[in-house]
Residue frames as a rotation matrix with the C-alpha (Angstrom) as fourth column:
MET 1
0.586 0.811 0.000 0.00
0.811 -0.586 0.000 0.00
0.000 0.000 -1.000 0.00
ALA 2
-0.460 -0.725 0.512 1.39
0.722 -0.641 -0.260 3.41
0.517 0.250 0.819 -0.92
TYR 3
0.310 0.493 -0.813 0.97
0.840 -0.542 -0.008 6.54
-0.445 -0.681 -0.582 1.15
ARG 4
-0.210 -0.326 0.922 0.96
0.668 -0.736 -0.108 10.11
0.713 0.593 0.373 0.00
THR 5
-0.115 0.104 -0.988 1.45
0.867 -0.474 -0.151 12.95
-0.484 -0.874 -0.035 2.44
VAL 6
0.047 0.223 0.974 -0.09
0.714 -0.689 0.123 16.23
0.699 0.689 -0.192 1.39
THR 7
-0.479 -0.238 -0.845 0.91
0.778 -0.562 -0.282 19.45
-0.408 -0.792 0.454 3.10
GLU 8
0.334 0.657 0.677 -1.50
0.821 -0.555 0.134 22.34
0.464 0.510 -0.724 2.76
PHE 9
-0.845 -0.531 -0.069 -0.42
0.518 -0.778 -0.356 25.94
0.135 -0.336 0.932 3.24
VAL 10
0.060 0.995 -0.079 -3.48
0.933 -0.027 0.360 27.37
0.356 -0.095 -0.930 5.02
ASP 11
-0.315 -0.035 0.948 -4.35
-0.007 -0.999 -0.040 31.05
0.949 -0.019 0.315 5.51
ASP 12
-0.819 -0.092 -0.567 -4.41
0.538 0.220 -0.813 31.71
0.200 -0.971 -0.131 9.25
LEU 13
-0.848 0.522 -0.093 -7.27
-0.445 -0.796 -0.411 34.22
-0.288 -0.307 0.907 8.90
ASP 14
-0.006 0.953 -0.302 -9.84
-0.975 -0.073 -0.212 32.54
-0.224 0.293 0.930 6.70
GLY 15
0.109 0.021 0.994 -8.70
-0.244 0.970 0.006 28.93
-0.964 -0.243 0.111 6.31
GLY 16
0.961 0.206 -0.183 -8.25
-0.211 0.119 -0.970 29.27
-0.178 0.971 0.158 2.54
GLU 17
0.594 -0.784 0.179 -5.06
0.786 0.518 -0.338 28.61
0.172 0.341 0.924 0.62
ALA 18
0.681 -0.472 -0.560 -2.09
0.008 -0.760 0.650 30.64
-0.732 -0.447 -0.514 1.86
HIS 19
0.882 -0.382 0.276 0.53
0.311 0.032 -0.950 31.97
0.354 0.923 0.147 -0.53
GLU 20
-0.063 -0.941 0.332 3.13
0.053 -0.335 -0.941 33.47
0.997 -0.042 0.071 1.79
THR 21
0.316 0.030 -0.948 4.30
0.941 0.115 0.318 33.83
0.119 -0.993 0.009 5.36
VAL 22
0.351 -0.129 0.927 4.35
0.064 -0.985 -0.162 37.44
0.934 0.116 -0.338 6.53
THR 23
-0.106 -0.465 -0.879 6.60
0.966 0.160 -0.202 38.43
0.234 -0.871 0.432 9.42
PHE 24
0.144 0.141 0.979 5.89
0.021 -0.990 0.140 41.55
0.989 0.001 -0.146 11.48
GLY 25
-0.522 -0.394 -0.757 6.54
0.751 0.208 -0.626 42.89
0.404 -0.895 0.187 14.95
LEU 26
0.266 0.587 0.765 4.79
-0.084 -0.776 0.625 44.93
0.960 -0.230 -0.157 17.61
ASP 27
0.719 0.028 0.694 5.95
-0.655 -0.307 0.691 45.95
0.233 -0.951 -0.202 21.07
GLY 28
-0.171 -0.940 0.294 9.15
-0.974 0.207 0.096 43.93
-0.151 -0.270 -0.951 20.80
VAL 29
-0.081 0.222 0.972 7.35
-0.121 0.965 -0.231 40.71
-0.989 -0.136 -0.051 19.83
HIS 30
-0.670 -0.203 -0.714 7.81
-0.722 -0.045 0.691 39.20
-0.172 0.978 -0.116 16.37
TYR 31
0.131 0.818 0.561 4.98
-0.313 0.571 -0.759 37.32
-0.941 -0.076 0.331 14.66
ARG 32
-0.947 -0.234 -0.220 4.60
-0.285 0.297 0.911 35.12
-0.148 0.926 -0.348 11.58
ILE 33
-0.016 0.979 0.205 1.30
-0.289 0.192 -0.938 34.61
-0.957 -0.075 0.280 9.85
ASP 34
-0.828 -0.163 0.537 0.46
0.401 0.497 0.769 32.55
-0.392 0.852 -0.347 6.76
LEU 35
-0.076 0.794 -0.603 -1.77
-0.161 -0.606 -0.779 34.52
-0.984 0.038 0.174 4.40
SER 36
0.351 0.277 0.895 -3.34
0.865 0.270 -0.423 34.45
-0.358 0.922 -0.145 0.95
GLU 37
-0.588 -0.561 0.582 -2.26
0.761 -0.628 0.163 37.13
0.275 0.539 0.797 -1.50
ALA 38
0.108 0.734 0.670 -5.41
0.289 -0.668 0.685 39.13
0.951 0.120 -0.284 -0.73
ASN 39
0.892 0.258 -0.371 -4.98
0.407 -0.102 0.908 38.98
0.196 -0.961 -0.196 3.05
ALA 40
-0.019 -0.964 -0.265 -1.26
0.949 -0.101 0.300 39.78
-0.316 -0.245 0.916 2.82
THR 41
-0.524 -0.087 0.847 -2.09
0.556 -0.788 0.263 42.83
0.645 0.609 0.461 0.70
ARG 42
0.527 0.813 0.248 -4.80
0.247 -0.425 0.871 43.84
0.813 -0.398 -0.425 3.18
LEU 43
0.634 -0.367 -0.681 -2.35
0.748 0.067 0.660 43.57
-0.197 -0.928 0.318 6.12
ARG 44
-0.449 -0.880 0.152 0.23
0.886 -0.418 0.198 45.69
-0.110 0.224 0.968 4.31
GLN 45
-0.269 0.433 0.860 -2.38
0.379 -0.773 0.508 48.30
0.885 0.463 0.044 3.41
GLU 46
0.768 0.609 -0.199 -3.65
0.384 -0.189 0.904 48.49
0.513 -0.770 -0.379 7.00
LEU 47
0.482 -0.667 -0.569 -0.12
0.747 -0.027 0.664 48.98
-0.458 -0.745 0.485 8.34
ALA 48
0.058 -0.529 0.846 1.04
0.903 -0.333 -0.271 51.35
0.425 0.780 0.459 5.57
LEU 49
0.649 0.240 0.722 0.05
0.028 -0.956 0.292 54.57
0.760 -0.170 -0.627 7.39
PHE 50
0.952 -0.289 0.099 1.93
-0.105 -0.007 0.994 53.55
-0.287 -0.957 -0.037 10.54
ILE 51
0.366 -0.853 0.373 4.96
0.846 0.472 0.248 52.38
-0.388 0.224 0.894 8.57
ARG 52
0.291 -0.217 0.932 5.13
0.654 -0.666 -0.359 55.68
0.699 0.713 -0.052 6.65
HIS 53
0.642 0.044 0.765 5.23
-0.351 -0.871 0.345 57.64
0.681 -0.490 -0.544 9.91
GLY 54
0.933 -0.330 0.144 7.48
0.023 0.453 0.891 55.23
-0.359 -0.829 0.430 11.78
ARG 55
0.300 -0.901 -0.312 11.17
-0.927 -0.199 -0.317 54.52
0.223 0.384 -0.896 11.51
ARG 56
0.517 -0.176 -0.838 13.06
-0.031 0.974 -0.224 51.25
0.856 0.142 0.498 11.31
ALA 57
0.822 -0.287 0.492 14.40
-0.518 -0.015 0.855 49.95
-0.238 -0.958 -0.161 14.57
GLU 58
-0.141 -0.926 -0.350 17.93
-0.923 0.250 -0.291 48.64
0.357 0.282 -0.891 14.71
SER 59
0.302 0.194 -0.933 18.31
-0.103 0.980 0.171 44.93
0.948 0.044 0.316 15.09
THR 60
0.540 -0.078 0.838 18.44
-0.839 -0.129 0.528 43.66
0.066 -0.989 -0.135 18.66
ARG 61
0.959 -0.231 -0.161 20.31
0.219 0.972 -0.090 40.52
0.178 0.051 0.983 17.64
ARG 62
0.499 -0.865 0.052 23.83
-0.655 -0.337 0.676 40.19
-0.567 -0.372 -0.735 18.93
SER 63
0.420 -0.446 -0.790 26.51
-0.672 0.432 -0.601 38.74
0.610 0.784 -0.118 16.76
PRO 64
0.876 -0.083 -0.475 27.99
0.286 0.882 0.374 35.48
0.388 -0.463 0.797 18.04
SER 65
-0.091 -0.996 -0.002 31.41
0.633 -0.056 -0.772 37.12
0.768 -0.072 0.636 18.40
ALA 66
-0.084 0.107 0.991 29.95
-0.458 -0.887 0.057 39.74
0.885 -0.449 0.123 20.75
THR 67
0.797 0.467 0.384 29.24
-0.551 0.298 0.780 37.07
0.249 -0.833 0.494 23.35
GLY 68
0.736 -0.568 -0.370 32.55
0.523 0.823 -0.222 35.19
0.430 -0.030 0.902 23.08
ALA 69
0.527 -0.650 -0.548 35.85
0.489 -0.295 0.821 35.93
-0.695 -0.701 0.163 24.73
SER 70
0.826 -0.360 -0.433 38.14
-0.546 -0.702 -0.457 38.51
-0.140 0.614 -0.777 23.16
ALA 71
0.587 -0.672 -0.452 41.44
-0.050 0.527 -0.849 37.35
0.808 0.520 0.276 21.71
GLY 72
-0.366 -0.756 0.542 43.27
-0.599 -0.254 -0.760 38.39
0.712 -0.603 -0.360 24.89
GLU 73
0.096 0.498 0.862 40.76
-0.962 0.268 -0.048 36.65
-0.255 -0.825 0.505 27.13
ALA 74
0.918 0.248 -0.310 40.92
-0.348 0.878 -0.329 33.50
0.190 0.410 0.892 24.98
ALA 75
0.121 -0.956 -0.268 44.72
-0.146 0.250 -0.957 33.38
0.982 0.155 -0.109 25.32
ARG 76
-0.474 -0.248 0.845 44.46
-0.827 -0.204 -0.524 33.93
0.302 -0.947 -0.108 29.08
ASN 77
0.514 0.746 0.423 41.82
-0.827 0.561 0.014 31.18
-0.227 -0.357 0.906 29.34
ARG 78
0.729 -0.333 -0.599 44.14
-0.127 0.793 -0.596 28.76
0.673 0.510 0.535 27.50
GLN 79
-0.371 -0.900 0.229 46.90
-0.382 -0.077 -0.921 29.59
0.847 -0.429 -0.315 30.00
ILE 80
-0.208 0.372 0.905 44.55
-0.975 -0.008 -0.221 29.00
-0.075 -0.928 0.365 32.94
ARG 81
0.822 0.562 -0.092 43.32
-0.570 0.815 -0.105 25.67
0.016 0.139 0.990 31.53
SER 82
0.387 -0.768 -0.511 46.86
-0.082 0.523 -0.849 24.49
0.918 0.370 0.139 30.83
TRP 83
-0.547 -0.593 0.591 48.00
-0.597 -0.219 -0.772 25.47
0.587 -0.775 -0.235 34.33
ALA 84
0.122 0.691 0.713 44.94
-0.975 0.218 -0.044 23.83
-0.185 -0.690 0.700 35.97
GLN 85
0.870 0.170 -0.463 45.48
-0.324 0.904 -0.278 20.57
0.372 0.392 0.842 34.07
ALA 86
-0.019 -0.969 -0.248 49.17
-0.080 0.249 -0.965 20.50
0.997 0.002 -0.082 35.03
ALA 87
-0.625 -0.170 0.762 48.19
-0.716 -0.264 -0.647 21.15
0.311 -0.949 0.043 38.65
GLY 88
-0.902 0.285 -0.323 45.70
0.317 0.947 -0.049 18.26
0.292 -0.147 -0.945 38.56
LEU 89
-0.686 0.703 -0.190 42.67
-0.273 -0.490 -0.828 20.50
-0.675 -0.516 0.527 39.03
PRO 90
-0.286 0.656 0.698 39.35
0.780 0.583 -0.228 19.45
-0.557 0.480 -0.678 37.49
ILE 91
-0.284 0.182 -0.941 38.72
-0.378 -0.924 -0.064 21.64
-0.881 0.337 0.331 34.45
ASN 92
0.519 0.547 0.657 36.74
0.453 0.476 -0.753 21.20
-0.725 0.689 -0.001 31.25
TYR 93
-0.489 -0.712 0.503 38.22
0.785 -0.108 0.610 21.86
-0.380 0.694 0.612 27.82
ARG 94
-0.582 0.397 0.709 35.35
0.362 -0.654 0.664 24.19
0.728 0.644 0.237 26.98
GLY 95
0.435 0.888 -0.147 32.92
0.624 -0.179 0.761 26.47
0.649 -0.422 -0.632 28.75
ARG 96
0.649 -0.091 0.755 33.24
-0.427 -0.865 0.263 28.83
0.630 -0.493 -0.601 31.65
ILE 97
-0.331 -0.816 -0.474 36.26
0.246 0.411 -0.878 28.44
0.911 -0.407 0.064 33.90
PRO 98
0.520 0.552 -0.652 35.25
0.752 0.065 0.656 28.18
0.404 -0.832 -0.381 37.58
ALA 99
0.737 -0.163 0.655 35.97
-0.252 -0.967 0.043 31.38
0.627 -0.197 -0.754 39.52
GLU 100
0.862 -0.423 0.281 37.97
-0.196 0.233 0.953 29.45
-0.468 -0.876 0.117 42.15
ILE 101
0.422 -0.726 0.543 40.41
0.830 0.550 0.091 28.16
-0.365 0.412 0.835 39.53
THR 102
0.455 -0.219 0.863 40.77
0.499 -0.740 -0.451 31.61
0.737 0.636 -0.228 37.97
ALA 103
0.867 -0.102 0.489 41.44
-0.422 -0.672 0.608 33.09
0.267 -0.733 -0.625 41.42
MET 104
0.717 -0.638 0.281 44.07
0.208 0.582 0.786 30.42
-0.665 -0.505 0.550 42.18
PHE 105
0.350 -0.577 0.738 45.78
0.929 0.109 -0.355 31.08
0.124 0.809 0.574 38.84
ARG 106
0.575 -0.077 0.814 45.84
0.116 -0.978 -0.175 34.83
0.810 0.195 -0.554 39.43
ALA 107
0.941 -0.223 0.254 47.20
-0.299 -0.194 0.935 34.40
-0.159 -0.955 -0.249 42.96
ARG 108
0.474 -0.793 0.384 50.17
0.461 0.595 0.659 32.47
-0.750 -0.135 0.647 41.56
HIS 109
-0.068 -0.501 0.863 50.77
0.993 0.051 0.108 34.41
-0.098 0.864 0.494 38.33
ASP 110
0.551 0.315 0.773 49.75
0.489 -0.872 0.008 38.04
0.676 0.374 -0.635 38.82
């Protein structure tokens, strides 16, 4: 017996056939809605007045590099990990270095 799976793209407003997913935001919350061409046009027309008088907000996304350690911190972290391993202290190869180990390293090297 053969099976066929059919995926329907359904308009979230009226249950008809959707043609696109529209993304929009309000009050810091982002939404996605699947709409037919007519409903997508209607949404854009309803928001047009507000968009004309508004201004684009800058992205609130942070780049991955913004959350990582700087080059200097990365080198220092490698030194701490190497020292901790040589001293027989429990330390992972990745992730945050425990404050106690960092304090012990600084007490001996700073």
